[in-house]
C-alpha positions in Angstrom: 11.2 -19.2 -0.8 7.4 -19.5 -1.4 7.6 -17.4 -4.5 10.4 -19.4 -6.0 8.6 -22.7 -5.2 5.5 -21.6 -7.0 7.3 -20.8 -10.2 9.6 -23.8 -10.1 6.7 -26.3 -9.8 4.8 -24.6 -12.5 7.6 -24.8 -15.1 8.4 -28.4 -14.2 4.8 -29.7 -14.7 4.3 -27.8 -17.9 7.5 -29.2 -19.4 6.4 -32.7 -18.6 3.0 -32.1 -20.3 4.6 -30.8 -23.6 7.3 -33.3 -24.0 6.2 -33.9 -27.6 8.1 -35.9 -30.1 8.3 -33.2 -32.8 12.0 -33.7 -33.4 14.9 -35.5 -31.9 16.4 -32.2 -30.7 13.3 -31.3 -28.7 13.2 -34.8 -27.2 16.9 -34.7 -26.3 16.3 -31.2 -24.8 13.5 -32.5 -22.6 15.8 -35.3 -21.3 18.5 -32.9 -20.5 16.0 -30.5 -18.9 14.8 -33.3 -16.5 18.4 -33.8 -15.5 18.6 -30.1 -14.7 21.2 -29.5 -17.5 19.4 -26.4 -18.6 22.1 -24.8 -20.7 22.5 -28.0 -22.7 18.8 -28.4 -23.0 18.7 -24.8 -24.3 21.1 -25.7 -27.1 18.9 -28.7 -28.2 15.7 -26.6 -28.2 17.5 -24.0 -30.4 18.6 -26.7 -32.8 15.0 -27.8 -32.9 13.8 -24.3 -33.8 16.3 -24.2 -36.6 14.5 -27.1 -38.2 11.0 -25.9 -37.3 10.7 -22.3 -36.0 6.9 -22.8 -35.7 7.3 -25.6 -33.1 5.3 -24.8 -30.0 7.2 -27.3 -27.9 10.7 -26.0 -29.0 9.7 -22.4 -28.3 7.9 -23.1 -25.1 10.5 -25.5 -23.7 13.3 -23.1 -24.7 11.6 -20.6 -22.6 11.5 -23.0 -19.7 15.3 -23.7 -20.0 16.0 -19.9 -20.1 13.7 -19.4 -17.1 15.7 -22.0 -15.1 18.8 -20.0 -15.9 17.0 -16.9 -14.5 17.0 -15.3 -17.9 13.5 -14.0 -17.4 13.2 -11.5 -20.2 14.4 -14.0 -22.8 12.1 -16.7 -21.4 9.2 -14.3 -21.6 9.9 -13.7 -25.3 10.0 -17.4 -26.0 6.6 -18.0 -24.3 5.1 -15.2 -26.3 6.6 -16.7 -29.5 5.1 -20.1 -28.7 1.5 -18.8 -28.3 0.5 -18.6 -32.0 1.5 -22.2 -32.5 -0.6 -23.6 -29.7 -2.8 -26.4 -30.9 -5.3 -26.4 -28.0 -6.5 -24.4 -25.0 -4.3 -26.4 -22.7 -1.2 -25.2 -24.5 -2.5 -21.6 -24.5 -3.2 -21.8 -20.8 0.3 -23.2 -20.1 1.9 -20.4 -22.2 0.0 -17.7 -20.4 0.8 -19.3 -17.1 4.5 -19.2 -17.7 4.3 -15.7 -19.1 2.8 -14.8 -15.7 5.7 -16.6 -14.1 8.3 -14.7 -16.1 6.7 -11.4 -15.3 6.2 -12.4 -11.6 10.0 -13.1 -11.4 10.7 -9.6 -12.7 8.3 -8.1 -10.1 5.9 -6.9 -12.8 3.0 -8.1 -10.7 0.2 -6.2 -12.4 1.1 -7.8 -15.8 1.5 -11.2 -14.2 -2.0 -10.9 -12.7 -3.4 -10.3 -16.2 -1.4 -13.2 -17.6 -2.7 -15.6 -15.0 -6.2 -14.5 -15.6 -5.8 -15.2 -19.3 -4.5 -18.7 -18.4 -7.5 -19.3 -16.3 -9.8 -18.3 -19.1 -8.3 -21.0 -21.2 -8.2 -23.5 -18.4 -10.5 -22.6 -15.5 -9.7 -25.8 -13.6 -5.9 -25.1 -13.1 -5.5 -24.7 -9.4 -1.8 -24.0 -9.7 -2.5 -21.0 -11.9 -5.2 -19.9 -9.4 -2.7 -20.1 -6.6 -0.1 -18.1 -8.5 -2.8 -15.5 -9.3 -3.5 -15.1 -5.6 0.2 -14.7 -4.9 0.6 -12.2 -7.6 -2.3 -10.2 -6.4 -0.9 -10.2 -2.9 2.5 -8.9 -4.0 0.8 -6.4 -6.2 -1.1 -5.0 -3.3 2.1 -4.8 -1.3 3.8 -3.0 -4.2 1.0 -0.5 -4.5 1.1 0.2 -0.8 4.8 0.7 -0.9 4.4 3.1 -3.9 1.8 5.1 -2.0 4.1 5.4 1.0 6.9 6.5 -1.2 4.7 9.1 -2.8 3.7 10.3 0.7 7.3 10.5 1.6 8.1 12.4 -1.6 5.3 14.8 -1.0 6.4 15.3 2.6 10.0 15.9 1.5 8.8 18.4 -1.1 6.7 20.2 1.5 9.7 20.4 3.8 11.8 21.7 1.0 9.2 24.3 0.1 8.9 25.3 3.8 12.6 25.6 4.1 12.8 27.7 0.9 10.1 30.0 2.3 12.0 30.4 5.5 15.1 31.2 3.5 13.2 33.7 1.4 11.8 35.3 4.5 15.2 35.6 6.1 16.6 37.1 2.9 13.7 39.6 2.8 14.2 40.5 6.4 17.9 41.1 5.8 17.2 43.3 2.8 14.7 45.3 4.9 17.3 45.7 7.7 19.9 46.9 5.2 17.4 49.4 3.7 16.6 50.6 7.2 20.2 51.0 8.1 20.7 53.0 4.9 17.7 55.1 5.8 19.0 55.7 9.3 22.4 56.7 8.0 20.8 59.2 5.7 18.9 60.8 8.5 22.0 61.0 10.6 23.9 62.6 7.7 21.0 65.1 7.2 21.1 66.0 10.9 24.8 66.6 10.7 24.5 68.8 7.7 21.6 70.7 9.3 23.7 71.1 12.5 26.6 72.4 10.4 24.4 74.9 8.7 23.0 76.1 12.0 26.5 76.5 13.3 27.5 78.5 10.3 24.5 80.7 10.7 25.2 81.2 14.4 28.7 82.2 13.8 27.6 84.7 11.1 25.2 86.2 13.6 27.9 86.5 16.2 30.1 88.3 13.8 27.4 90.9 13.0 27.0 91.6 16.8 30.7 92.7 17.2 30.8 96.5 18.2 32.1 98.8 15.4 33.7 102.1 16.7 31.6 105.0 15.9 33.1 108.1 14.4 32.6 111.0 16.9 32.6 114.8 16.5 36.1 116.4 16.9 36.4 119.9 18.3 39.5 122.0 18.3 40.4 124.4 21.0 41.7 127.7 19.8 
């Protein structure tokens, strides 16, 4: 609520200041704006720009009517377009101020801080700009702290993922070692079986050689 109040008050005051009588359309737009008929005011300001595209009031107040419709990027562009046609530092300060508002509304706090500082350079006595600058700096600090916390969370998540991956790699490596050990054990078992078979064959061969062979004895005849 406070953020909305800051921006709304700023736009309203600036519009009252620059209600110039450049053209009937700009004047009509200001009247509609004060009645909070922002879309109709937008149309009148656009008609005023068709007659004089270099009108500070038409560009600036068109930005205000767009801002009120929450068309912040479009409003920002109109404030920027108005700046080259400012006739004094007061208008420059107002343009920078509302540039800050449009950026603030889009949560671009760093840029809004710079815009408010530029507004204060042109009009150092503007307490409303000084207040908005303090608010923007406050939200910027919060945003930066949040970003830091998010970075910490991301780093922690990445570390957890790396650790999990290391564990998975270690488990995979252990499984491979176990498989290799099993293959090695199987090879030893097979070698022992082959050795035992060879030993058995040798034993059987030796047994066969030990079998008694009848000797051929001397035969005598009796006459």
